N, C-alpha and C positions, 0 to 999 in steps of 0.2 A: 492539075487536078485529078486526072485519070491515073497518072503515074503513083500519086500519093496513096489512092485506093486500093492500087493493086498491091502496095507495098504493105499496106495494113491486112490484105486479105492472105497476102502470102507470108507474112511475119508470124512467127510462133509466138514471140515475145510482145509484138503491137507496138505502134508508134509510142514515142515518149511523151506522155498527156501533159507533163509540167512544161516542157518545151513548146508544144504547140499550144497551149493554153497561153504561154507568156507572149509568142508570136502574135497570135490572133486578139490578144485583149491589148497589146499595144497598137496594133493596126486598127482595131475598132476605135480607140481612145483618139488616134490622129484624124480619122474619118469624123468622129462625133464633135471635135473640135472646130474642124471647118464648117460643119452643119450650124453651130453654135452662132459663128460669125456670120453666117449669112441668114439665119434664120432671125438674128436681131433686126436686121434692115426689114426683112418680111413683117416680123412682129410690127413695126413702127406702121406699115401700111395697114396690117389688120387693125390696129386700134383705130386709126380712121374710119376704116368701113364698120367697125363694132358702134362708134359714136353715132355714124349715120343711121345705123340698124336700131340703136336705143331710141334715137328721135323718132323714127317710124313706129316702133312699139309704143311708145308714149302717145302718138298721135291715134294710132290705131285703138289703144284703150281709152283714150278720152272719147273718140268716136263712138266705141259701142257703149260707154259709160252714159253718154247722152241719149243714145237710142234704147239702151236697156232700161234706164231711168223713167221715160218716156212712156215705155210699155208697161212696165210695173205699176206707174202712178195710173195709167188708164185702166189696168187690170183690177187695182183697189178700189178706183172710182165705179167700175163696172159691177164689182162684187158687193159693194156697198148697196147700190140702188137695186142690185137684184136680191139681196139677202136682208138689208137693214141691219146688218151687223156692225153696231159701232167701231169694231176695231179694224176693220179695213179704213174707216174714216182717220181713225186715229194714226194708223200707219202712213197714210196720203199726207196727214198734215205734218207729220215727223218727217218724213222724207223732204218736205219744203222748208221747214223752220230748223230742223235741227241737223240732220246728215247731210243734206245739201251736196249729193252725189255730182250732179252736173257743175256746181259752182267749183268743186274740187279737181274736177277733171279739166275745167277751163284753165285753172291756175298751175296743174302739171304742164298743161300745154303750153302757156305762156314762157314757161321757163326755158323750152328748147324753140320756140317760135317766134318770130317778130310779127307786128300786127300787119304787117305787108305779105306776110304768106298767106299764099291762096288758101292752105289747110286751116289756117287759123279764121280767115274770115267765112270760109264755106261753116266752120262750127258754129262761128257767131250767129249766122243766118238760121243754122239748125236751132240753136239756143233761143232765138226768138221766136221761131215757129213752136217749140215746145212750149215755152210759156203760153202763146195762144191756145193750145191744146188744154193747158191749166186751167185758162179762164173758162173754156167751154165745161170741162170738167168739174169745176168749182161751181160753175150755174146749174150743172145738172143735179149736182148734190144738194143745191138749195132748193131747187124746184121738189126733190124728193123729199125734202124735211117739210116743205109746204104740203104736199100730198099726204104726208104721215099727220100732220096737225088738222088738215082738213078732215081725215077720217076719224082722228080722236074727237074732235068737235062735235061730229055728227053722232058719234055714240056716247058723248059726254064725258069723256075721259081728259085728264089736263093735256094741255100741249106742251110738246118736247120744247126744251130750251136749247135754242141754236149755239154752238161753239163759237167763240168769239172768232175764229178764223172764217167760219162760213157766214155769221152774220153782217160780216163787213161786204157779202156779196150783195149787191142791190137788184131787185127784181126790177124788170122792164115793165113800163106802165102797162104796156098789153097784157101783161102775165099776171097782173095784181088780182084779176077777178076770176081766175081759172077754177074749174072744179078739180076734185081729187084727181079724177081719171084723166082730165088733161094734163094737170100738173105730171103723173108718170107717165103719160105719152110723149109730152114735151122732153123730160128728162131722157128718156131713152132716145129719144131723136138726136139729143145733143152729143149722146155719145156713140150712136151708132149710125148716123146720117152720112150722107155724101159728104157734107162740108167737114165733119170730123177725120173722116177717112181721107180727105185730100190732104189736111193738114199732117197726119200723122204719116201717109207715104212721104211726103216733103221732108219731114224730118230725117226718116231713114235714107233718102236718096242723097241727101247733102251728107250724112255720116258716110255713106258709101261712097261717095265720090271723093270724099277729104282721103279716105284709105287708097283710092286709086292714084289721086294724085301724088301722094307719100309716096307709093310704088314707082311711079313713074321716075321722080326725082331721085330715089334710091338706085335705080337701074341706071340712071345717067351718071351719077358719082361712081357707081361700082365698074361702069365700062371704062373711066379714065384711068381708075386705079388698075385695071386688069394689066394693061400692057407693062405697067411697072412690075407688077408681081409676076407675070409671067418670065421676064428674064431671070428674076431671082430664084423661081421656082425651077426654072431649067438647070440652074448648077445645083439646086438642092436634090433634084431628079438623079443627077448623075452621081453625087455623093451617096445618094439612098441606095441607088443600084450596086454600089460598091459595097455598101455596108449590108445589103441583102445577100450579096455573094459570099461574105467573111461568114455571115449568121448560117447560109445553106452550107457551107463547108463544115461548120462547127456541127450541126444537126447530122449531117450525113456520116460524120466519124463517129459521132456519139451513138446513132442509129445501128452502127454495126455491132455495136458491142450488145452482148446478152443480157447483162445487168440492168440496161435501162427498162427495156419490154417488161422482164420481170417485176422490177419495182412498179410500173404502172399496174401490171396485173394485180400485184399485192395491194395496191390502194384502192383499187376499184372492186375488189372482192370484199374489203374491209368497209367499203362505202355502200356494199349491196347494189352496183352500177355494172352495166354491161360491159365486156371487155372491147378493147377497141384492138382491131387485128393490126399490130404492128411486128416488126422485127421479122424474122426467117417465115418461110412457108409453115414449119411445123409450128411455129407460134401462132402464126395466123389460123392454122387448122384448130388448134386448141381454143383460141377465142371464139371461133364459130362453133364449135361443139357446145363450150360453156354457154353462149349465148342463145342458142336454141334451148337448151334446158331452163335458162335463164327466163325465156318467153313463156314457155310451157307454165313454169311456176307462178309467173305474173299474171298470165291468162286466167289460171285456176283462182288466184289469191282474188282478182277482179270479180270474177263470178260468185265465189263466195260472199265477198264484199257486198256487191249488189242485191243477192238474198238477205245478207244480216242487216242491212242499213235502208232498204226501200219497201215500201208497202206493197204486197202482192197485187192487191185488188185497183188500188188507185194509181200505183207508180211514183208516189210521192215519198218522201222521208218517213221512215216509222218512229215508233217510240225511243228505240235506242239508239237511233242518231239524234233525235230531238235531244236526248239526256246528254249524248257527246257535245253538241252545240252548247248546251247550256253551261257544262262544264268549262269548255272553251271560254265562254263569255265571261264566266265567273273569274277565270284567272287572268284574262286581259284587263278584267275591269272597265268594260267599254260601255259606252251610252247606248241602251237597248231599248225597245219597246216590245212588249209581250202581249200576245193578243191569244186569248182562248176563245175557239168558236163551237157553238155547239149548235145542232142541226135540230129545229124546233119540230117537236111531235114526230120523232123519227119513227117509234114503235106503231104509232098510226099508220105510218106510210109503209111499214112491212106488212102491216096485217091487212091492209088495202091493196097493195100492189105484190105482196109477197117479197121474197128475199130478193129476187131478180131485179124487181122495181127499185127496191132499197139500194141494193148495188148500183143501180143506174145513178141513182140521186148521190151517192157518195163519190162516184166517180166525176158526176159532172159538177160538184161542188168543188173538188180537188182541181180540177181544170180550170175553173171560175178563178179561184184563190191564185194559183200560179200565175194566170194571165194578168190578173189585177194587181199583184205586187211586184215589187222590184225584182230583177234579176239576181241582186246580192242577198233578198230577203229568204228565209227559209220556212217553207210550208210544210208541215208535218202532220200525219195522223196519228195521235196519240191514245186514241180507244176508237170503240165500235162507231159512234157518231161524234166524236169528239178530235176536233183539230185545234193545231197551235201553230202560230205565226210568228217568227222572231225576225225584228225589224234590227239590224246590227248599225252602230254610228247613227242612231235616229235623232234628229234634231227636236228638242223638248217644245218649241213652238209651232209643231207641224201636225199636231194632234187633230186639228180639224181635216187635213187630207185622209187621216185614218177613217173618220166617220164618213166623209165622202165616198172612199172607196167600198166601204162595207153596205151602204147606199147602192152603188153599183152592184155589188155583188148579189144583194138582195133583189134588185130589179130584174137581174139576168135569170135568177131562179125563180122569178114569177112565170118564165116562159120554158117551161120545161117539156122535153121530148116524151114521144112515146103514150101519149095522153095522160101524163100523169099531172096532177093538179100542181099549182104553184106551191112551193115551199120556201122557208124563211130559214135565217140563221139568227140567232144571240151571239153577241160578242162582248166580252169584258177586255178591258186593257190597262196594263199598268206600266210606268215607266221608272227607269233605273238610270242613275249616272254612274252606279259602281258595279256593273255587270250583273248576272242573274244570281237570284238567291231564292231560296224557298218563301221567303217573306214577299219577293216580288210576285212569284206564282201563287200565293195566297192572296193578293190585292187583285190580281185580274181575275181569280175566281169569285172573288166578293162583287167586283163590278159586274160579271156576268149573271151572278145569282139575282142583283139589281134589276138587271135587263127582264130577266125570265119572271121575275115577281112583277113587272109592270107590263105584261102583255107581251114578251118575246118580240121578235123581230126589229132588232136596234142594235144599237152599240153606246156602251158605256166607259166612259174614262174614269179610273179609280180616283176618288177625292176623299180624302181622310175626314173632311169636315161633314161629310154627308153620310158616310158608310162606317 
C-alpha cells in the first residue's frame, strides 16, 4: 500500500483510475458476496431474537396500558368528585363501556402468551385489582351524587337524575341516611384512603413485575443465541475488516487528489456551511481562515436576530417574532390555540408605582407565562401590556387545561414582589384546525373583550353561539 501511495505522489500523470476502480470494485463485490452468505444465517438468528423482543414489547405495552388506564380512571373519578363536572364522569364511563383499553391489552397479550405464562397470570391479577379499584371509584361517585342531591333537596332544587351506569351501584345500608357532608367525606375517603392506595399500589407492582419477568426471560433467550451469533459474527468481522481496508485505500487515493476537497468546499459554500479542513495543508489553512470569517458573521447575525426578535424588557419574543410564527402556522395549516393576554388596569399600576413598577409587573407576567406553558409554546409580547401565546399542535378537547393554567397565572400574580398590590390578567382564546388567520385573531380578541366586559380576571374560549 505504501508503494502504491509513493507511486501516486511521484508520478506526474498519476495512477490509472479506471484500472484501480475496476480492481477495487471486483474485490469489494467478492467480499460483499461472502458477507451476504454469512449474513443470511445471522439474519435467521436475529429474526428469532426480534420475535422474542416483539413479545416483550407487547407484554410491556399491555402492562403499561392496564396501569395507565387504572391511573386515568382514578384521575377522572377524582376530578368529578372535586369539580362535579359531568364530562369527567362521561369519560370514565366511556372507558369502561366503549374504549375498554385494558380488555384490548389483555387480548393482545393472549396472542403471544399462554395462560400458563407468569406474565399473563400477573396481569390477570392486576386486572382483578383494577376492577376492585373501579368498584371503589364508582361507589365514591354514587356517594357524590347523593351529596349533590342532598344539597339540592336542602335548597329546594330538583334532584339530579343518576346515569344508568351509576344508578346500578347500590348504597350500603350504613350509608343510606348520611348527611351531605358525610356523603362527601366518605366519597373522598373512598378515593384517597389507605385501602384505595393499597389496591392502586398493587396494580402498579404487578404490572412492573410482569415487565421484569419478561426481561429476565428475554435475557435467557438472548444468552442461548449469543454463542451461535458469536461464531457467525467473527467471520463477518474478518470480512468487514477486509472491506474496510479496501474502502480506506479508495479514500486515501481520492483524498490525494485536489479536485475532491475543492468540490467539497464549493458545495459547503453554496449551502452556507463551514468548510471541513481536508486535503493539503494549504487547503486546511484556507478552510480555517474561511471558518473564522464564517463564525464572526454568524455571531453578528445571531446578535442582530436576538435584537430583532426578542423583547428588550421581558426577554420573550416580540411582535415581529409573533407575526413570523403566525405566518409559519398559516403555511403549515397546523392545529393551534391562540391566547390574547391583557394585563388588567395596567395604567393604574403605572400611575401608582411608576414606570419601574409597571416594568416589574410586565417582567413577572412574562416569567410566569413562560414557566406555566409548554416549552414548545410561543409566549410573545405584542404591545405595551398585551401578550400572546401560540400553542402549536393543540388538542381541541384540552381547553380546560388552558383555563386551569390561566387560573395558576392569576394566582401567582396575586403575590407580587416589591410591595406591589395583586394584579390579574384577562385572556381570550380561539382555536383553529387550519393554522393562523386574521379571523382567528379576531375571535380571540372577541373572547378577550367578553372577559373584560364581565369583570376582568379570567379566561374565555371563543364560542360563536354566544359571541
